[in-house]
Residue, then its C-alpha position, 0 to 999 in steps of 0.5 A: x482473504x479479502x484484499x483492498x487494492x489502492x492505486x498510486x498518485x496520478x494512476x487509476x485501478x487500471x494500474x493494478x489490474x494484472x495484480x488484482x487478476x493474479x491475486x483473484x487466481x490465487x483465491x483471493x477476493x478483491x476490491x479496488x478503490x479509486x480516487x483522483x487527487x485533482x478532485x479531492x484533497x488527501x483528507x477527503x480521499x482517506x475518508x472516502x476510502x474508509x467508507x468503501x472498506x466499511x461498505x465492502x468488507x466481509x471479515x478479515x481483510x488485507x490492504x495492498x497499496x501502491x505509492x500513494x495508495x500507502x499513504x492513504x492506508x496509513x491515514x485511514x487506518x485509525x477508523x478502518x472497520x475491525x478486521x485488518x489483518x495485513x498491509x502490503x506496501x509497494x514502493x511507499x513514500x513512508x517519509x516525505x520523498x526527495x522528489x516532492x521536496x524538490x518540486x513542490x513549489x512548481x506550478x505544474x506540480x501543484x496543478x497535477x498533485x494538488x493537496x496530496x502532492x503538498x502533503x507529501x512534501x511536508x515532513x510534519x504531515x508525516x510526523x503525524x501519519x499513523x502506522x498500522x499495528x498489523x504484519x506489513x510487507x514493504x517492497x521497494x524498487x531499486x532500477x532507478x538511475x543513480x547519479x549525483x545530480x539526481x534528487x537521490x544523490x546517488x541513492x538507490x531508488x525506484x526512479x520516483x521513491x528512494x529505497x530509504x524513503x520506504x522504511x517503516x518500523x517493524x515492517x518486513x522490508x524487501x528491495x527488489x529490481x524494479x521501477x516505480x511504475x512496474x513494481x506491482x506487476x513483477x511476478x516474484x513480487x506477487x508470488x511474495x504477496x500471495x505467500x504473505x497473505x496466505x499466512x493469515x488464512x492458515x493461521x485462521x483456519x488453525x484457530x478455527x480447528x482448535x476451537x472445535x470440541x473433542x470428538x470432531x465437528x460441532x453438531x447444529 
């Protein structure tokens, strides 16, 4: 299985280096997509991701995103090349996050996150955000502090995204004891990702075997 990794806002491919290594150790081919929200707006980043997948995809593939990486994957999904089989979302803001809505008018927020940060704070943006029609596995972290005076108002969170902000219709949703910036390094999360992606590989093998004619493998 080929896996495209998309890091979160303000991060780099280095943030997914351990997960990348673990996936390759499990026999998967990986490709990391890098971007900077201070250099391109979100639509441009989505277009660049589509171009990256088109240039590197070779057969069926999956996408593993962290945080904003999942928004990018959803934006890009209608124009991605054929072959997307699975989507794994780590700490995804699948609706406008409370933190973005609380801070998006601050000059420092705008300077750091630019167009992407403003889109996160806009519920109308989410209303039009596509949902890929593939099996999807969502991980939400729960180790964030819980207090009424915080933006999450006592709700479970990973300190950046609340658990209830990660829900996506028809997705397999799992809550894990992790923080936002470290959820991708959790060993149990990695094992679940590998099992989830291996289901597709097993299905492909079954289809290939069932397509062979009776009497053994097809002769050249």
